[in-house]
mmJSON file of the N, C-alpha and C atoms, coordinates in Angstrom:
{"data_MODEL":{"atom_site":{
"group_PDB":["ATOM","ATOM","ATOM","ATOM","ATOM","ATOM","ATOM","ATOM","ATOM","ATOM","ATOM","ATOM","ATOM","ATOM","ATOM","ATOM","ATOM","ATOM","ATOM","ATOM","ATOM","ATOM","ATOM","ATOM","ATOM","ATOM","ATOM","ATOM","ATOM","ATOM","ATOM","ATOM","ATOM","ATOM","ATOM","ATOM","ATOM","ATOM","ATOM","ATOM","ATOM","ATOM","ATOM","ATOM","ATOM","ATOM","ATOM","ATOM","ATOM","ATOM","ATOM","ATOM","ATOM","ATOM","ATOM","ATOM","ATOM","ATOM","ATOM","ATOM","ATOM","ATOM","ATOM","ATOM","ATOM","ATOM","ATOM","ATOM","ATOM","ATOM","ATOM","ATOM","ATOM","ATOM","ATOM","ATOM","ATOM","ATOM","ATOM","ATOM","ATOM","ATOM","ATOM","ATOM","ATOM","ATOM","ATOM","ATOM","ATOM","ATOM","ATOM","ATOM","ATOM","ATOM","ATOM","ATOM","ATOM","ATOM","ATOM","ATOM","ATOM","ATOM","ATOM","ATOM","ATOM","ATOM","ATOM","ATOM","ATOM","ATOM","ATOM","ATOM","ATOM","ATOM","ATOM","ATOM","ATOM","ATOM","ATOM","ATOM","ATOM","ATOM","ATOM","ATOM","ATOM","ATOM","ATOM","ATOM","ATOM","ATOM","ATOM","ATOM","ATOM","ATOM","ATOM","ATOM","ATOM","ATOM","ATOM","ATOM","ATOM","ATOM","ATOM","ATOM","ATOM","ATOM","ATOM","ATOM","ATOM","ATOM","ATOM","ATOM","ATOM","ATOM","ATOM","ATOM","ATOM","ATOM","ATOM","ATOM","ATOM","ATOM","ATOM","ATOM","ATOM","ATOM","ATOM","ATOM","ATOM","ATOM","ATOM","ATOM","ATOM","ATOM","ATOM","ATOM","ATOM","ATOM","ATOM","ATOM","ATOM","ATOM","ATOM","ATOM","ATOM","ATOM","ATOM","ATOM","ATOM","ATOM","ATOM","ATOM","ATOM","ATOM","ATOM","ATOM","ATOM","ATOM","ATOM","ATOM","ATOM","ATOM","ATOM","ATOM","ATOM","ATOM","ATOM","ATOM","ATOM","ATOM","ATOM","ATOM","ATOM","ATOM","ATOM","ATOM","ATOM","ATOM","ATOM"],
"id":[1,2,3,4,5,6,7,8,9,10,11,12,13,14,15,16,17,18,19,20,21,22,23,24,25,26,27,28,29,30,31,32,33,34,35,36,37,38,39,40,41,42,43,44,45,46,47,48,49,50,51,52,53,54,55,56,57,58,59,60,61,62,63,64,65,66,67,68,69,70,71,72,73,74,75,76,77,78,79,80,81,82,83,84,85,86,87,88,89,90,91,92,93,94,95,96,97,98,99,100,101,102,103,104,105,106,107,108,109,110,111,112,113,114,115,116,117,118,119,120,121,122,123,124,125,126,127,128,129,130,131,132,133,134,135,136,137,138,139,140,141,142,143,144,145,146,147,148,149,150,151,152,153,154,155,156,157,158,159,160,161,162,163,164,165,166,167,168,169,170,171,172,173,174,175,176,177,178,179,180,181,182,183,184,185,186,187,188,189,190,191,192,193,194,195,196,197,198,199,200,201,202,203,204,205,206,207,208,209,210,211,212,213,214,215,216,217,218,219],
"type_symbol":["N","C","C","N","C","C","N","C","C","N","C","C","N","C","C","N","C","C","N","C","C","N","C","C","N","C","C","N","C","C","N","C","C","N","C","C","N","C","C","N","C","C","N","C","C","N","C","C","N","C","C","N","C","C","N","C","C","N","C","C","N","C","C","N","C","C","N","C","C","N","C","C","N","C","C","N","C","C","N","C","C","N","C","C","N","C","C","N","C","C","N","C","C","N","C","C","N","C","C","N","C","C","N","C","C","N","C","C","N","C","C","N","C","C","N","C","C","N","C","C","N","C","C","N","C","C","N","C","C","N","C","C","N","C","C","N","C","C","N","C","C","N","C","C","N","C","C","N","C","C","N","C","C","N","C","C","N","C","C","N","C","C","N","C","C","N","C","C","N","C","C","N","C","C","N","C","C","N","C","C","N","C","C","N","C","C","N","C","C","N","C","C","N","C","C","N","C","C","N","C","C","N","C","C","N","C","C","N","C","C","N","C","C","N","C","C","N","C","C"],
"label_atom_id":["N","CA","C","N","CA","C","N","CA","C","N","CA","C","N","CA","C","N","CA","C","N","CA","C","N","CA","C","N","CA","C","N","CA","C","N","CA","C","N","CA","C","N","CA","C","N","CA","C","N","CA","C","N","CA","C","N","CA","C","N","CA","C","N","CA","C","N","CA","C","N","CA","C","N","CA","C","N","CA","C","N","CA","C","N","CA","C","N","CA","C","N","CA","C","N","CA","C","N","CA","C","N","CA","C","N","CA","C","N","CA","C","N","CA","C","N","CA","C","N","CA","C","N","CA","C","N","CA","C","N","CA","C","N","CA","C","N","CA","C","N","CA","C","N","CA","C","N","CA","C","N","CA","C","N","CA","C","N","CA","C","N","CA","C","N","CA","C","N","CA","C","N","CA","C","N","CA","C","N","CA","C","N","CA","C","N","CA","C","N","CA","C","N","CA","C","N","CA","C","N","CA","C","N","CA","C","N","CA","C","N","CA","C","N","CA","C","N","CA","C","N","CA","C","N","CA","C","N","CA","C","N","CA","C","N","CA","C","N","CA","C","N","CA","C","N","CA","C","N","CA","C","N","CA","C"],
"label_alt_id":[null,null,null,null,null,null,null,null,null,null,null,null,null,null,null,null,null,null,null,null,null,null,null,null,null,null,null,null,null,null,null,null,null,null,null,null,null,null,null,null,null,null,null,null,null,null,null,null,null,null,null,null,null,null,null,null,null,null,null,null,null,null,null,null,null,null,null,null,null,null,null,null,null,null,null,null,null,null,null,null,null,null,null,null,null,null,null,null,null,null,null,null,null,null,null,null,null,null,null,null,null,null,null,null,null,null,null,null,null,null,null,null,null,null,null,null,null,null,null,null,null,null,null,null,null,null,null,null,null,null,null,null,null,null,null,null,null,null,null,null,null,null,null,null,null,null,null,null,null,null,null,null,null,null,null,null,null,null,null,null,null,null,null,null,null,null,null,null,null,null,null,null,null,null,null,null,null,null,null,null,null,null,null,null,null,null,null,null,null,null,null,null,null,null,null,null,null,null,null,null,null,null,null,null,null,null,null,null,null,null,null,null,null,null,null,null,null,null,null],
"label_comp_id":["MET","MET","MET","LEU","LEU","LEU","SER","SER","SER","LYS","LYS","LYS","ALA","ALA","ALA","ASP","ASP","ASP","MET","MET","MET","LYS","LYS","LYS","ALA","ALA","ALA","CYS","CYS","CYS","LEU","LEU","LEU","ALA","ALA","ALA","GLY","GLY","GLY","GLU","GLU","GLU","SER","SER","SER","THR","THR","THR","PRO","PRO","PRO","THR","THR","THR","VAL","VAL","VAL","PRO","PRO","PRO","ALA","ALA","ALA","TYR","TYR","TYR","LEU","LEU","LEU","PHE","PHE","PHE","TRP","TRP","TRP","PHE","PHE","PHE","ASP","ASP","ASP","GLY","GLY","GLY","LYS","LYS","LYS","PHE","PHE","PHE","ALA","ALA","ALA","GLU","GLU","GLU","LYS","LYS","LYS","ASN","ASN","ASN","ALA","ALA","ALA","ALA","ALA","ALA","GLU","GLU","GLU","VAL","VAL","VAL","ASP","ASP","ASP","HIS","HIS","HIS","ILE","ILE","ILE","ARG","ARG","ARG","LYS","LYS","LYS","ARG","ARG","ARG","TYR","TYR","TYR","THR","THR","THR","ASN","ASN","ASN","ASP","ASP","ASP","PHE","PHE","PHE","LEU","LEU","LEU","GLN","GLN","GLN","CYS","CYS","CYS","GLY","GLY","GLY","PRO","PRO","PRO","THR","THR","THR","LEU","LEU","LEU","GLU","GLU","GLU","LYS","LYS","LYS","ARG","ARG","ARG","ALA","ALA","ALA","ALA","ALA","ALA","ASP","ASP","ASP","PRO","PRO","PRO","GLU","GLU","GLU","MET","MET","MET","GLU","GLU","GLU","PRO","PRO","PRO","GLY","GLY","GLY","GLU","GLU","GLU","SER","SER","SER","THR","THR","THR","ASP","ASP","ASP","ASP","ASP","ASP"],
"label_asym_id":["A","A","A","A","A","A","A","A","A","A","A","A","A","A","A","A","A","A","A","A","A","A","A","A","A","A","A","A","A","A","A","A","A","A","A","A","A","A","A","A","A","A","A","A","A","A","A","A","A","A","A","A","A","A","A","A","A","A","A","A","A","A","A","A","A","A","A","A","A","A","A","A","A","A","A","A","A","A","A","A","A","A","A","A","A","A","A","A","A","A","A","A","A","A","A","A","A","A","A","A","A","A","A","A","A","A","A","A","A","A","A","A","A","A","A","A","A","A","A","A","A","A","A","A","A","A","A","A","A","A","A","A","A","A","A","A","A","A","A","A","A","A","A","A","A","A","A","A","A","A","A","A","A","A","A","A","A","A","A","A","A","A","A","A","A","A","A","A","A","A","A","A","A","A","A","A","A","A","A","A","A","A","A","A","A","A","A","A","A","A","A","A","A","A","A","A","A","A","A","A","A","A","A","A","A","A","A","A","A","A","A","A","A","A","A","A","A","A","A"],
"label_entity_id":["1","1","1","1","1","1","1","1","1","1","1","1","1","1","1","1","1","1","1","1","1","1","1","1","1","1","1","1","1","1","1","1","1","1","1","1","1","1","1","1","1","1","1","1","1","1","1","1","1","1","1","1","1","1","1","1","1","1","1","1","1","1","1","1","1","1","1","1","1","1","1","1","1","1","1","1","1","1","1","1","1","1","1","1","1","1","1","1","1","1","1","1","1","1","1","1","1","1","1","1","1","1","1","1","1","1","1","1","1","1","1","1","1","1","1","1","1","1","1","1","1","1","1","1","1","1","1","1","1","1","1","1","1","1","1","1","1","1","1","1","1","1","1","1","1","1","1","1","1","1","1","1","1","1","1","1","1","1","1","1","1","1","1","1","1","1","1","1","1","1","1","1","1","1","1","1","1","1","1","1","1","1","1","1","1","1","1","1","1","1","1","1","1","1","1","1","1","1","1","1","1","1","1","1","1","1","1","1","1","1","1","1","1","1","1","1","1","1","1"],
"label_seq_id":[1,1,1,2,2,2,3,3,3,4,4,4,5,5,5,6,6,6,7,7,7,8,8,8,9,9,9,10,10,10,11,11,11,12,12,12,13,13,13,14,14,14,15,15,15,16,16,16,17,17,17,18,18,18,19,19,19,20,20,20,21,21,21,22,22,22,23,23,23,24,24,24,25,25,25,26,26,26,27,27,27,28,28,28,29,29,29,30,30,30,31,31,31,32,32,32,33,33,33,34,34,34,35,35,35,36,36,36,37,37,37,38,38,38,39,39,39,40,40,40,41,41,41,42,42,42,43,43,43,44,44,44,45,45,45,46,46,46,47,47,47,48,48,48,49,49,49,50,50,50,51,51,51,52,52,52,53,53,53,54,54,54,55,55,55,56,56,56,57,57,57,58,58,58,59,59,59,60,60,60,61,61,61,62,62,62,63,63,63,64,64,64,65,65,65,66,66,66,67,67,67,68,68,68,69,69,69,70,70,70,71,71,71,72,72,72,73,73,73],
"pdbx_PDB_ins_code":[null,null,null,null,null,null,null,null,null,null,null,null,null,null,null,null,null,null,null,null,null,null,null,null,null,null,null,null,null,null,null,null,null,null,null,null,null,null,null,null,null,null,null,null,null,null,null,null,null,null,null,null,null,null,null,null,null,null,null,null,null,null,null,null,null,null,null,null,null,null,null,null,null,null,null,null,null,null,null,null,null,null,null,null,null,null,null,null,null,null,null,null,null,null,null,null,null,null,null,null,null,null,null,null,null,null,null,null,null,null,null,null,null,null,null,null,null,null,null,null,null,null,null,null,null,null,null,null,null,null,null,null,null,null,null,null,null,null,null,null,null,null,null,null,null,null,null,null,null,null,null,null,null,null,null,null,null,null,null,null,null,null,null,null,null,null,null,null,null,null,null,null,null,null,null,null,null,null,null,null,null,null,null,null,null,null,null,null,null,null,null,null,null,null,null,null,null,null,null,null,null,null,null,null,null,null,null,null,null,null,null,null,null,null,null,null,null,null,null],
"Cartn_x":[0.697,0.189,0.781,0.453,1.424,1.252,1.792,1.94,1.011,0.781,-0.418,0.284,1.351,2.116,2.115,2.565,2.497,1.078,0.154,-1.17,-1.6,-1.212,-1.351,-0.675,0.396,1.521,0.966,0.32,-0.225,-1.539,-2.284,-3.365,-2.965,-2.011,-1.618,-1.053,-0.905,-0.164,1.068,1.69,3.364,3.871,4.865,5.629,5.425,5.166,5.258,5.781,6.214,7.024,6.227,4.945,3.908,2.439,1.688,0.341,-0.503,-1.274,-1.986,-3.517,-3.803,-4.453,-5.616,-6.817,-7.858,-7.968,-7.189,-6.967,-7.95,-8.664,-9.693,-10.822,-11.711,-13.284,-13.346,-14.007,-14.424,-15.78,-16.406,-17.951,-17.686,-18.954,-19.231,-18.935,-19.894,-19.576,-18.408,-17.818,-16.381,-15.635,-15.532,-14.977,-15.261,-16.592,-16.852,-16.165,-16.277,-15.838,-14.205,-13.563,-11.993,-11.444,-12.013,-11.822,-10.359,-9.829,-8.344,-7.539,-7.884,-7.068,-6.713,-8.441,-8.68,-8.181,-8.085,-7.395,-5.979,-5.617,-3.815,-3.394,-4.155,-4.172,-4.375,-5.393,-5.631,-4.632,-3.948,-2.95,-1.387,-1.147,-0.109,-0.009,-1.183,-1.135,-2.552,-1.963,-3.138,-3.382,-4.757,-5.034,-4.443,-4.427,-3.868,-5.006,-6.288,-7.227,-8.169,-9.341,-10.408,-11.894,-12.706,-13.922,-15.177,-15.857,-17.286,-18.656,-19.311,-20.901,-21.827,-23.249,-23.876,-23.639,-24.12,-23.723,-25.358,-25.441,-26.982,-26.55,-27.411,-27.474,-28.557,-29.377,-30.684,-30.986,-31.117,-31.613,-33.085,-33.831,-35.239,-35.454,-36.116,-36.48,-36.49,-35.65,-36.19,-37.652,-37.94,-39.182,-39.453,-40.815,-41.045,-41.53,-40.664,-41.1,-41.491,-42.113,-42.199,-41.288,-40.701,-39.879,-40.049,-38.626,-38.483,-38.407,-38.909,-38.643,-37.308,-37.249,-35.884,-36.214,-35.23,-35.334,-33.953,-33.895,-32.532,-32.376,-31.885,-31.731,-31.541],
"Cartn_y":[-1.307,0.006,1.207,2.146,3.347,4.145,4.852,5.928,7.063,7.757,8.794,9.739,9.857,11.13,10.592,9.731,9.255,9.278,9.011,9.393,10.833,11.436,12.765,13.45,12.792,13.292,13.238,11.728,11.317,12.044,12.513,13.026,14.576,14.961,16.497,16.216,15.099,15.092,14.807,14.867,14.842,13.045,13.012,11.724,10.692,9.554,8.505,7.198,6.375,5.185,3.858,4.052,3.527,4.247,3.47,4.192,3.42,4.467,3.83,2.792,1.864,1.103,0.401,0.261,-0.528,-1.839,-2.902,-4.084,-5.19,-5.417,-6.691,-6.399,-6.372,-6.667,-7.53,-8.472,-10.006,-10.086,-10.68,-11.322,-11.904,-12.171,-13.338,-14.401,-15.067,-16.132,-16.764,-15.724,-16.171,-16.291,-15.195,-15.384,-16.801,-17.287,-18.717,-19.652,-19.474,-20.587,-20.991,-19.886,-19.764,-19.366,-19.886,-19.323,-19.268,-20.401,-20.672,-19.452,-19.038,-18.291,-16.925,-16.81,-15.237,-14.895,-15.481,-15.565,-15.282,-16.352,-15.913,-14.548,-14.252,-12.851,-11.635,-11.812,-10.342,-10.8,-11.905,-11.914,-11.437,-11.678,-11.289,-10.006,-9.355,-7.79,-7.203,-5.607,-4.994,-3.954,-2.961,-2.158,-0.908,0.323,1.146,2.191,1.978,2.681,1.81,2.383,1.72,2.206,1.689,2.011,1.468,2.405,1.949,2.148,1.963,2.057,0.925,0.776,0.1,-1.339,-2.096,-3.759,-4.14,-4.637,-5.667,-6.743,-7.416,-8.455,-9.679,-9.005,-9.731,-9.229,-9.81,-9.215,-9.64,-8.449,-8.452,-9.658,-10.334,-11.228,-10.328,-10.896,-10.382,-10.155,-8.924,-9.012,-10.07,-10.323,-10.832,-10.002,-10.125,-9.17,-9.925,-9.024,-9.489,-9.378,-10.36,-10.117,-8.457,-8.075,-6.473,-5.645,-6.051,-4.775,-5.148,-4.207,-3.965,-3.195,-3.256,-2.833,-2.251,-1.341,-0.467,-0.429,-0.866,-1.244,0.704],
"Cartn_z":[-0.149,0.084,-0.12,-0.946,-0.781,0.526,0.876,2.056,1.715,2.882,2.518,2.001,1.976,1.274,-0.34,-0.439,-1.705,-2.45,-2.084,-2.541,-2.676,-2.092,-1.924,-3.224,-3.501,-4.217,-5.551,-5.715,-6.854,-7.234,-6.364,-6.524,-7.128,-6.676,-6.762,-8.204,-8.915,-10.306,-10.394,-9.094,-8.876,-9.326,-9.352,-9.59,-8.44,-8.386,-7.626,-7.865,-6.709,-7.216,-8.136,-7.722,-8.485,-8.832,-9.529,-9.681,-8.899,-7.77,-6.81,-7.739,-6.969,-7.619,-6.795,-7.485,-6.787,-7.714,-7.147,-7.958,-7.941,-6.938,-6.538,-6.4,-7.45,-7.82,-8.203,-7.492,-7.993,-8.02,-9.085,-9.151,-8.169,-7.517,-6.196,-6.775,-8.007,-8.615,-8.794,-9.295,-9.587,-8.408,-7.43,-6.223,-5.221,-5.511,-4.983,-5.529,-6.897,-7.999,-7.733,-7.511,-7.425,-5.926,-4.751,-3.537,-3.157,-3.796,-3.107,-4.031,-5.232,-6.159,-5.759,-5.317,-5.123,-3.772,-2.781,-1.33,-1.687,-2.329,-2.655,-3.082,-4.198,-5.035,-3.855,-2.919,-2.048,-0.677,-0.765,0.153,-0.136,-1.603,-2.127,-2.285,-3.041,-3.378,-2.547,-2.375,-1.62,-2.493,-2.126,-2.576,-1.898,-2.738,-2.276,-1.793,-1.773,-1.23,-1.117,-0.242,0.119,-0.52,-0.589,-1.205,-0.237,0.084,0.752,-0.47,0.266,-0.185,0.071,-0.714,-0.385,-1.111,-0.756,-1.435,-1.511,-2.811,-3.118,-2.795,-1.782,-1.454,-2.076,-2.476,-3.411,-4.325,-5.376,-6.639,-6.835,-7.736,-8.002,-9.014,-9.321,-10.399,-11.537,-12.669,-14.001,-14.284,-14.601,-15.349,-16.299,-16.488,-17.668,-18.8,-20.067,-21.015,-22.538,-23.194,-24.626,-25.194,-26.494,-27.549,-27.836,-28.101,-28.574,-27.278,-26.078,-24.886,-24.559,-23.73,-22.719,-21.797,-20.538,-19.243,-19.054,-18.044,-17.696,-16.347,-15.528,-14.262,-13.589],
"occupancy":[1.0,1.0,1.0,1.0,1.0,1.0,1.0,1.0,1.0,1.0,1.0,1.0,1.0,1.0,1.0,1.0,1.0,1.0,1.0,1.0,1.0,1.0,1.0,1.0,1.0,1.0,1.0,1.0,1.0,1.0,1.0,1.0,1.0,1.0,1.0,1.0,1.0,1.0,1.0,1.0,1.0,1.0,1.0,1.0,1.0,1.0,1.0,1.0,1.0,1.0,1.0,1.0,1.0,1.0,1.0,1.0,1.0,1.0,1.0,1.0,1.0,1.0,1.0,1.0,1.0,1.0,1.0,1.0,1.0,1.0,1.0,1.0,1.0,1.0,1.0,1.0,1.0,1.0,1.0,1.0,1.0,1.0,1.0,1.0,1.0,1.0,1.0,1.0,1.0,1.0,1.0,1.0,1.0,1.0,1.0,1.0,1.0,1.0,1.0,1.0,1.0,1.0,1.0,1.0,1.0,1.0,1.0,1.0,1.0,1.0,1.0,1.0,1.0,1.0,1.0,1.0,1.0,1.0,1.0,1.0,1.0,1.0,1.0,1.0,1.0,1.0,1.0,1.0,1.0,1.0,1.0,1.0,1.0,1.0,1.0,1.0,1.0,1.0,1.0,1.0,1.0,1.0,1.0,1.0,1.0,1.0,1.0,1.0,1.0,1.0,1.0,1.0,1.0,1.0,1.0,1.0,1.0,1.0,1.0,1.0,1.0,1.0,1.0,1.0,1.0,1.0,1.0,1.0,1.0,1.0,1.0,1.0,1.0,1.0,1.0,1.0,1.0,1.0,1.0,1.0,1.0,1.0,1.0,1.0,1.0,1.0,1.0,1.0,1.0,1.0,1.0,1.0,1.0,1.0,1.0,1.0,1.0,1.0,1.0,1.0,1.0,1.0,1.0,1.0,1.0,1.0,1.0,1.0,1.0,1.0,1.0,1.0,1.0,1.0,1.0,1.0,1.0,1.0,1.0],
"B_iso_or_equiv":[0.0,0.0,0.0,0.0,0.0,0.0,0.0,0.0,0.0,0.0,0.0,0.0,0.0,0.0,0.0,0.0,0.0,0.0,0.0,0.0,0.0,0.0,0.0,0.0,0.0,0.0,0.0,0.0,0.0,0.0,0.0,0.0,0.0,0.0,0.0,0.0,0.0,0.0,0.0,0.0,0.0,0.0,0.0,0.0,0.0,0.0,0.0,0.0,0.0,0.0,0.0,0.0,0.0,0.0,0.0,0.0,0.0,0.0,0.0,0.0,0.0,0.0,0.0,0.0,0.0,0.0,0.0,0.0,0.0,0.0,0.0,0.0,0.0,0.0,0.0,0.0,0.0,0.0,0.0,0.0,0.0,0.0,0.0,0.0,0.0,0.0,0.0,0.0,0.0,0.0,0.0,0.0,0.0,0.0,0.0,0.0,0.0,0.0,0.0,0.0,0.0,0.0,0.0,0.0,0.0,0.0,0.0,0.0,0.0,0.0,0.0,0.0,0.0,0.0,0.0,0.0,0.0,0.0,0.0,0.0,0.0,0.0,0.0,0.0,0.0,0.0,0.0,0.0,0.0,0.0,0.0,0.0,0.0,0.0,0.0,0.0,0.0,0.0,0.0,0.0,0.0,0.0,0.0,0.0,0.0,0.0,0.0,0.0,0.0,0.0,0.0,0.0,0.0,0.0,0.0,0.0,0.0,0.0,0.0,0.0,0.0,0.0,0.0,0.0,0.0,0.0,0.0,0.0,0.0,0.0,0.0,0.0,0.0,0.0,0.0,0.0,0.0,0.0,0.0,0.0,0.0,0.0,0.0,0.0,0.0,0.0,0.0,0.0,0.0,0.0,0.0,0.0,0.0,0.0,0.0,0.0,0.0,0.0,0.0,0.0,0.0,0.0,0.0,0.0,0.0,0.0,0.0,0.0,0.0,0.0,0.0,0.0,0.0,0.0,0.0,0.0,0.0,0.0,0.0],
"pdbx_formal_charge":[null,null,null,null,null,null,null,null,null,null,null,null,null,null,null,null,null,null,null,null,null,null,null,null,null,null,null,null,null,null,null,null,null,null,null,null,null,null,null,null,null,null,null,null,null,null,null,null,null,null,null,null,null,null,null,null,null,null,null,null,null,null,null,null,null,null,null,null,null,null,null,null,null,null,null,null,null,null,null,null,null,null,null,null,null,null,null,null,null,null,null,null,null,null,null,null,null,null,null,null,null,null,null,null,null,null,null,null,null,null,null,null,null,null,null,null,null,null,null,null,null,null,null,null,null,null,null,null,null,null,null,null,null,null,null,null,null,null,null,null,null,null,null,null,null,null,null,null,null,null,null,null,null,null,null,null,null,null,null,null,null,null,null,null,null,null,null,null,null,null,null,null,null,null,null,null,null,null,null,null,null,null,null,null,null,null,null,null,null,null,null,null,null,null,null,null,null,null,null,null,null,null,null,null,null,null,null,null,null,null,null,null,null,null,null,null,null,null,null],
"auth_seq_id":[1,1,1,2,2,2,3,3,3,4,4,4,5,5,5,6,6,6,7,7,7,8,8,8,9,9,9,10,10,10,11,11,11,12,12,12,13,13,13,14,14,14,15,15,15,16,16,16,17,17,17,18,18,18,19,19,19,20,20,20,21,21,21,22,22,22,23,23,23,24,24,24,25,25,25,26,26,26,27,27,27,28,28,28,29,29,29,30,30,30,31,31,31,32,32,32,33,33,33,34,34,34,35,35,35,36,36,36,37,37,37,38,38,38,39,39,39,40,40,40,41,41,41,42,42,42,43,43,43,44,44,44,45,45,45,46,46,46,47,47,47,48,48,48,49,49,49,50,50,50,51,51,51,52,52,52,53,53,53,54,54,54,55,55,55,56,56,56,57,57,57,58,58,58,59,59,59,60,60,60,61,61,61,62,62,62,63,63,63,64,64,64,65,65,65,66,66,66,67,67,67,68,68,68,69,69,69,70,70,70,71,71,71,72,72,72,73,73,73],
"auth_comp_id":["MET","MET","MET","LEU","LEU","LEU","SER","SER","SER","LYS","LYS","LYS","ALA","ALA","ALA","ASP","ASP","ASP","MET","MET","MET","LYS","LYS","LYS","ALA","ALA","ALA","CYS","CYS","CYS","LEU","LEU","LEU","ALA","ALA","ALA","GLY","GLY","GLY","GLU","GLU","GLU","SER","SER","SER","THR","THR","THR","PRO","PRO","PRO","THR","THR","THR","VAL","VAL","VAL","PRO","PRO","PRO","ALA","ALA","ALA","TYR","TYR","TYR","LEU","LEU","LEU","PHE","PHE","PHE","TRP","TRP","TRP","PHE","PHE","PHE","ASP","ASP","ASP","GLY","GLY","GLY","LYS","LYS","LYS","PHE","PHE","PHE","ALA","ALA","ALA","GLU","GLU","GLU","LYS","LYS","LYS","ASN","ASN","ASN","ALA","ALA","ALA","ALA","ALA","ALA","GLU","GLU","GLU","VAL","VAL","VAL","ASP","ASP","ASP","HIS","HIS","HIS","ILE","ILE","ILE","ARG","ARG","ARG","LYS","LYS","LYS","ARG","ARG","ARG","TYR","TYR","TYR","THR","THR","THR","ASN","ASN","ASN","ASP","ASP","ASP","PHE","PHE","PHE","LEU","LEU","LEU","GLN","GLN","GLN","CYS","CYS","CYS","GLY","GLY","GLY","PRO","PRO","PRO","THR","THR","THR","LEU","LEU","LEU","GLU","GLU","GLU","LYS","LYS","LYS","ARG","ARG","ARG","ALA","ALA","ALA","ALA","ALA","ALA","ASP","ASP","ASP","PRO","PRO","PRO","GLU","GLU","GLU","MET","MET","MET","GLU","GLU","GLU","PRO","PRO","PRO","GLY","GLY","GLY","GLU","GLU","GLU","SER","SER","SER","THR","THR","THR","ASP","ASP","ASP","ASP","ASP","ASP"],
"auth_asym_id":["A","A","A","A","A","A","A","A","A","A","A","A","A","A","A","A","A","A","A","A","A","A","A","A","A","A","A","A","A","A","A","A","A","A","A","A","A","A","A","A","A","A","A","A","A","A","A","A","A","A","A","A","A","A","A","A","A","A","A","A","A","A","A","A","A","A","A","A","A","A","A","A","A","A","A","A","A","A","A","A","A","A","A","A","A","A","A","A","A","A","A","A","A","A","A","A","A","A","A","A","A","A","A","A","A","A","A","A","A","A","A","A","A","A","A","A","A","A","A","A","A","A","A","A","A","A","A","A","A","A","A","A","A","A","A","A","A","A","A","A","A","A","A","A","A","A","A","A","A","A","A","A","A","A","A","A","A","A","A","A","A","A","A","A","A","A","A","A","A","A","A","A","A","A","A","A","A","A","A","A","A","A","A","A","A","A","A","A","A","A","A","A","A","A","A","A","A","A","A","A","A","A","A","A","A","A","A","A","A","A","A","A","A","A","A","A","A","A","A"],
"auth_atom_id":["N","CA","C","N","CA","C","N","CA","C","N","CA","C","N","CA","C","N","CA","C","N","CA","C","N","CA","C","N","CA","C","N","CA","C","N","CA","C","N","CA","C","N","CA","C","N","CA","C","N","CA","C","N","CA","C","N","CA","C","N","CA","C","N","CA","C","N","CA","C","N","CA","C","N","CA","C","N","CA","C","N","CA","C","N","CA","C","N","CA","C","N","CA","C","N","CA","C","N","CA","C","N","CA","C","N","CA","C","N","CA","C","N","CA","C","N","CA","C","N","CA","C","N","CA","C","N","CA","C","N","CA","C","N","CA","C","N","CA","C","N","CA","C","N","CA","C","N","CA","C","N","CA","C","N","CA","C","N","CA","C","N","CA","C","N","CA","C","N","CA","C","N","CA","C","N","CA","C","N","CA","C","N","CA","C","N","CA","C","N","CA","C","N","CA","C","N","CA","C","N","CA","C","N","CA","C","N","CA","C","N","CA","C","N","CA","C","N","CA","C","N","CA","C","N","CA","C","N","CA","C","N","CA","C","N","CA","C","N","CA","C","N","CA","C","N","CA","C","N","CA","C","N","CA","C"],
"pdbx_PDB_model_num":[1,1,1,1,1,1,1,1,1,1,1,1,1,1,1,1,1,1,1,1,1,1,1,1,1,1,1,1,1,1,1,1,1,1,1,1,1,1,1,1,1,1,1,1,1,1,1,1,1,1,1,1,1,1,1,1,1,1,1,1,1,1,1,1,1,1,1,1,1,1,1,1,1,1,1,1,1,1,1,1,1,1,1,1,1,1,1,1,1,1,1,1,1,1,1,1,1,1,1,1,1,1,1,1,1,1,1,1,1,1,1,1,1,1,1,1,1,1,1,1,1,1,1,1,1,1,1,1,1,1,1,1,1,1,1,1,1,1,1,1,1,1,1,1,1,1,1,1,1,1,1,1,1,1,1,1,1,1,1,1,1,1,1,1,1,1,1,1,1,1,1,1,1,1,1,1,1,1,1,1,1,1,1,1,1,1,1,1,1,1,1,1,1,1,1,1,1,1,1,1,1,1,1,1,1,1,1,1,1,1,1,1,1,1,1,1,1,1,1]
}}}
């Protein structure tokens, strides 16, 4: 993980030793299917910043649609 000073320098457009990265968002099904590999990657590499926000735990059933109709979440 980059230091706080390096993060501030990067945000200011200054040179840093590496580019800060948020590397590991994995689809839930992918993470379940490849749990050992995902765990190994998360242990070997770290993110340079954290993200917070709501998570969707349940998804509504897709609406029944007529041919040619579409929907946008």
